[in-house]
VEXVO-336319 format. One record per residue (C-alpha): x, y, z. Coordinates in steps of 0.5 Angstrom, whole numbers, padded with zeros to 4 digits, always signed. Layout:
# residues N
XYZ
...
//
This chain:
# residues 470
-0003+0030+0041
-0003+0038+0041
+0001+0040+0035
+0007+0044+0036
+0011+0045+0030
+0017+0049+0026
+0016+0049+0019
+0021+0052+0014
+0018+0054+0007
+0023+0055+0001
+0020+0060-0004
+0015+0066-0003
+0011+0066-0009
+0004+0064-0009
+0005+0056-0008
+0009+0058-0002
+0005+0063+0001
-0001+0059+0000
+0002+0053+0003
+0004+0057+0009
-0003+0060+0010
-0007+0053+0009
-0002+0050+0014
-0003+0056+0019
-0011+0055+0019
-0010+0047+0019
-0006+0047+0026
-0010+0053+0029
-0017+0049+0027
-0013+0043+0031
-0012+0047+0037
-0004+0047+0036
+0001+0052+0034
+0006+0053+0028
+0012+0058+0027
+0013+0059+0020
+0019+0062+0016
+0018+0063+0009
+0025+0063+0005
+0026+0067-0001
+0032+0068-0005
+0030+0075-0008
+0029+0081-0003
+0022+0082-0005
+0016+0077-0004
+0011+0074-0009
+0016+0070-0014
+0013+0069-0021
+0007+0074-0020
+0012+0080-0019
+0018+0077-0024
+0014+0073-0029
+0008+0076-0031
+0007+0081-0036
+0006+0088-0033
+0000+0090-0036
-0004+0085-0033
-0009+0089-0028
-0012+0083-0025
-0005+0081-0022
-0006+0086-0017
-0012+0082-0014
-0007+0076-0013
-0002+0081-0010
-0007+0084-0005
-0009+0077-0003
-0002+0075-0002
+0000+0081+0002
-0006+0080+0007
-0004+0073+0008
+0003+0075+0010
+0001+0082+0013
-0002+0078+0019
+0004+0077+0022
+0004+0069+0023
+0009+0067+0017
+0015+0070+0018
+0019+0073+0011
+0026+0072+0010
+0028+0074+0004
+0035+0075+0000
+0037+0068+0002
+0039+0062-0002
+0038+0056+0001
+0043+0051-0002
+0048+0057-0001
+0047+0061+0004
+0044+0056+0009
+0044+0049+0007
+0038+0044+0007
+0041+0040+0012
+0042+0046+0017
+0034+0047+0016
+0032+0040+0017
+0036+0041+0024
+0032+0047+0026
+0025+0045+0023
+0020+0040+0024
+0019+0040+0016
+0022+0043+0010
+0017+0045+0004
+0020+0047-0003
+0016+0051-0007
+0021+0054-0011
+0017+0054-0018
+0020+0054-0025
+0024+0059-0027
+0028+0057-0033
+0026+0056-0040
+0024+0049-0043
+0029+0047-0049
+0027+0047-0056
+0032+0042-0059
+0032+0044-0066
+0038+0046-0071
+0040+0054-0070
+0036+0055-0063
+0043+0057-0060
+0044+0063-0066
+0045+0070-0063
+0038+0073-0063
+0035+0067-0061
+0032+0067-0053
+0028+0064-0048
+0022+0067-0046
+0023+0067-0039
+0029+0071-0040
+0026+0077-0043
+0020+0076-0038
+0025+0077-0033
+0028+0083-0036
+0022+0087-0037
+0019+0085-0030
+0026+0088-0027
+0029+0082-0024
+0035+0084-0021
+0039+0078-0023
+0039+0079-0031
+0042+0085-0035
+0039+0091-0035
+0040+0092-0042
+0036+0087-0048
+0038+0087-0055
+0032+0090-0059
+0034+0090-0066
+0030+0086-0070
+0024+0089-0074
+0021+0082-0075
+0020+0077-0069
+0018+0070-0068
+0015+0068-0062
+0014+0060-0062
+0009+0057-0057
+0001+0058-0056
+0001+0059-0049
+0000+0065-0045
+0007+0066-0044
+0008+0067-0052
+0002+0072-0052
+0005+0076-0046
+0012+0076-0050
+0009+0078-0056
+0004+0083-0054
+0010+0087-0050
+0014+0087-0055
+0009+0089-0060
+0006+0094-0056
+0008+0102-0056
+0012+0104-0050
+0008+0109-0048
+0002+0104-0047
+0006+0101-0042
+0008+0107-0038
+0002+0106-0033
+0004+0099-0031
+0010+0098-0026
+0016+0097-0032
+0022+0100-0029
+0025+0106-0033
+0031+0102-0036
+0025+0097-0039
+0022+0103-0042
+0028+0106-0045
+0030+0100-0048
+0023+0099-0051
+0023+0106-0054
+0029+0104-0058
+0026+0098-0061
+0025+0098-0069
+0020+0092-0069
+0014+0093-0074
+0012+0085-0074
+0011+0080-0068
+0009+0073-0071
+0007+0068-0066
+0007+0060-0068
+0003+0054-0066
+0004+0047-0068
-0004+0046-0067
-0010+0049-0070
-0014+0055-0067
-0018+0051-0063
-0012+0047-0059
-0009+0054-0057
-0007+0054-0049
-0009+0061-0049
-0014+0064-0044
-0020+0068-0047
-0018+0074-0043
-0011+0074-0045
-0013+0073-0053
-0018+0079-0052
-0013+0083-0049
-0009+0083-0056
-0015+0086-0059
-0014+0092-0054
-0007+0094-0056
-0007+0101-0059
-0004+0102-0066
-0003+0094-0067
-0006+0090-0072
-0008+0083-0070
-0007+0079-0077
-0010+0072-0077
-0010+0067-0084
-0015+0064-0087
-0011+0058-0089
-0010+0056-0082
-0018+0056-0081
-0019+0052-0088
-0014+0047-0085
-0018+0046-0079
-0024+0044-0083
-0027+0037-0082
-0023+0036-0075
-0027+0032-0071
-0023+0034-0065
-0024+0041-0066
-0031+0041-0067
-0032+0037-0061
-0029+0042-0057
-0033+0048-0060
-0039+0044-0059
-0037+0043-0051
-0032+0048-0049
-0034+0055-0047
-0027+0058-0047
-0026+0055-0054
-0032+0058-0057
-0030+0065-0054
-0023+0064-0057
-0026+0062-0064
-0031+0068-0064
-0025+0072-0062
-0020+0070-0068
-0026+0069-0073
-0027+0077-0071
-0020+0078-0073
-0020+0075-0080
-0019+0080-0086
-0022+0080-0093
-0017+0079-0098
-0016+0086-0100
-0015+0088-0093
-0009+0093-0092
-0005+0095-0085
-0008+0101-0081
-0003+0101-0075
+0004+0102-0075
+0005+0095-0072
+0003+0088-0073
+0002+0082-0069
+0001+0076-0073
-0002+0069-0070
+0000+0063-0074
-0003+0056-0073
-0001+0049-0076
+0007+0051-0076
+0012+0046-0073
+0019+0049-0072
+0024+0045-0075
+0030+0050-0076
+0033+0057-0074
+0036+0060-0080
+0042+0064-0080
+0050+0064-0080
+0052+0069-0075
+0046+0071-0073
+0038+0069-0073
+0036+0071-0080
+0029+0067-0080
+0025+0060-0078
+0024+0054-0082
+0017+0051-0081
+0013+0045-0083
+0006+0046-0084
+0002+0041-0080
-0005+0038-0081
-0010+0035-0075
-0011+0028-0075
-0018+0028-0071
-0015+0027-0064
-0012+0033-0062
-0006+0032-0065
-0002+0034-0072
+0002+0031-0077
+0007+0034-0081
+0005+0035-0089
+0012+0035-0092
+0011+0043-0094
+0016+0047-0091
+0016+0055-0091
+0021+0060-0089
+0019+0066-0085
+0025+0072-0085
+0026+0074-0078
+0032+0077-0074
+0030+0075-0067
+0027+0068-0064
+0023+0067-0057
+0022+0060-0055
+0016+0060-0051
+0015+0052-0050
+0014+0052-0043
+0018+0053-0036
+0023+0048-0033
+0025+0047-0025
+0032+0047-0023
+0035+0042-0018
+0037+0045-0011
+0043+0042-0007
+0042+0036-0003
+0035+0035-0005
+0032+0029-0010
+0031+0032-0017
+0028+0028-0023
+0032+0031-0029
+0027+0028-0034
+0021+0031-0031
+0024+0037-0028
+0021+0036-0021
+0022+0034-0014
+0020+0027-0014
+0014+0026-0009
+0008+0022-0007
+0002+0027-0006
+0008+0032-0004
+0012+0028+0000
+0019+0028-0003
+0021+0021-0004
+0028+0018-0005
+0032+0014-0010
+0028+0008-0008
+0021+0012-0008
+0021+0012+0000
+0018+0018+0003
+0024+0023+0006
+0021+0024+0013
+0020+0032+0014
+0021+0034+0007
+0015+0036+0002
+0014+0040-0004
+0009+0044-0007
+0007+0048-0014
+0011+0047-0020
+0017+0044-0017
+0012+0039-0015
+0008+0037-0021
+0011+0041-0027
+0010+0048-0030
+0002+0047-0032
-0004+0050-0029
-0006+0056-0026
-0007+0059-0019
-0013+0055-0017
-0008+0049-0018
-0003+0052-0014
-0008+0052-0008
-0010+0045-0009
-0003+0043-0009
-0002+0046-0003
-0008+0043+0000
-0006+0036-0001
+0002+0037+0001
+0000+0041+0008
-0006+0035+0009
+0000+0030+0008
+0005+0034+0013
+0000+0035+0018
-0002+0028+0018
+0005+0026+0018
+0006+0030+0024
+0000+0027+0028
+0002+0020+0026
+0009+0022+0029
+0013+0021+0023
+0017+0028+0023
+0023+0028+0027
+0024+0033+0032
+0029+0039+0031
+0036+0038+0034
+0037+0045+0034
+0032+0047+0039
+0028+0054+0039
+0030+0055+0046
+0037+0056+0044
+0035+0063+0041
+0033+0065+0034
+0036+0059+0031
+0036+0061+0024
+0037+0069+0024
+0043+0068+0028
+0046+0063+0024
+0045+0068+0018
+0047+0074+0021
+0054+0070+0023
+0055+0069+0016
+0054+0076+0014
+0048+0075+0010
+0044+0081+0009
+0037+0078+0009
+0031+0082+0008
+0024+0082+0012
+0017+0083+0011
+0017+0090+0015
+0023+0091+0010
+0019+0089+0004
+0013+0094+0006
+0019+0100+0006
+0021+0098-0001
+0014+0097-0003
+0012+0104-0001
+0019+0107-0004
+0017+0104-0011
+0010+0107-0010
+0013+0114-0008
+0017+0113-0015
+0010+0112-0018
+0007+0118-0015
+0013+0123-0017
+0013+0121-0024
+0012+0127-0029
+0009+0124-0035
+0003+0123-0039
+0000+0118-0035
-0001+0117-0027
+0004+0111-0025
+0002+0107-0019
+0009+0104-0018
+0016+0104-0021
+0020+0098-0020
+0027+0098-0017
+0031+0093-0020
+0038+0093-0017
+0039+0087-0012
+0043+0092-0008
+0039+0098-0008
+0033+0093-0006
+0037+0090+0000
+0039+0097+0002
+0032+0100+0002
+0029+0094+0005
+0034+0093+0011
+0034+0101+0012
+0026+0101+0012
+0026+0095+0017
+0030+0099+0022
+0026+0105+0022
+0020+0100+0023
+0023+0097+0028
//
């Protein structure tokens, strides 16, 4: 049987784009045809690559270039500024497509359930990342009033947040940060940013390149503490990692290189401190954040830690929790509130009884949780698409009840509702406009682009540019 499919993918980040590209290839190799519509709630594509990664990561450019090539082939149609569940329902998509794949990622902060976490001055890392990345749906202002800041977490997001907050704004000008973000950072009085992790230096969730970047920040001293390394002595799990894991070896060497003698004095105007064996137990303060209380921990030899009963209070005026991301439910789609994922078996979305729902799939973080890097996202997509194609070949998929012969069954529906959707040609116009803003920038450094932040402005530029291109 020759495959002839129409598939909707919800989410135009890496997970959705990889899924579309793999689907196209698999159907092409089988001699079939597939029409793919990629729905995105934002006016622009790329998801967390555009709005969830620190702007001073040059390697992200390579990922964006790869995603751009996949969409620029023209075999996957981008439909942006459309929120599935509000502008168009899941049932309406299922009536118009053989299959619907959800690739909506994880956009919210995982909770940190300790007293005082809701005090003014306590924030989720995802929120400040969205601010400094110019997300159109967050406030253009951010309260940067603290001299000392705590970042709780030992992953790459924690390092990103700490580095951006500690960095001098002039050193971010070469990135695509919006003008309002640069202005906000200029007003920041910060002198010290502290990053805290529950476990030891060998169990961090950083990657070597993320860690190494800290040491390259101008006029920012990196501070680590001998006591934290002393607590790790004799830890069998840490010793095993150091002997068998090259990443741990590299990061341990980097951290040891930052250890200072007892008589060391700061040389930079700002400091970024890395603390280990600190478990947060309470955010201190009455009307606003005044500090964080930690219980010191010790390793037990299997990679975990236990509390020692020793508590320390660290005075800070702002706290950022970076303990993970969490996905959000989509109207009329099953959702596991505990695991914060769409329940699935190999990407096939399942109902309350654990049975697959014909024609409904998931991939990426909404499928497996917010862990892993780009390589895992590709593997997720391959599994999901392989199962989708298998289902199509087996006759499991239900044919659309609204036929494509009736016209462009999706765009006509959106137009009738007055939804100002954006397209790939529109993104190319917005992209060119942002690059033009970078070229026109008059300052001490060259800028490749300057992000446009307001949603309405993005939509206007995109839709006007698409008309010109058309």
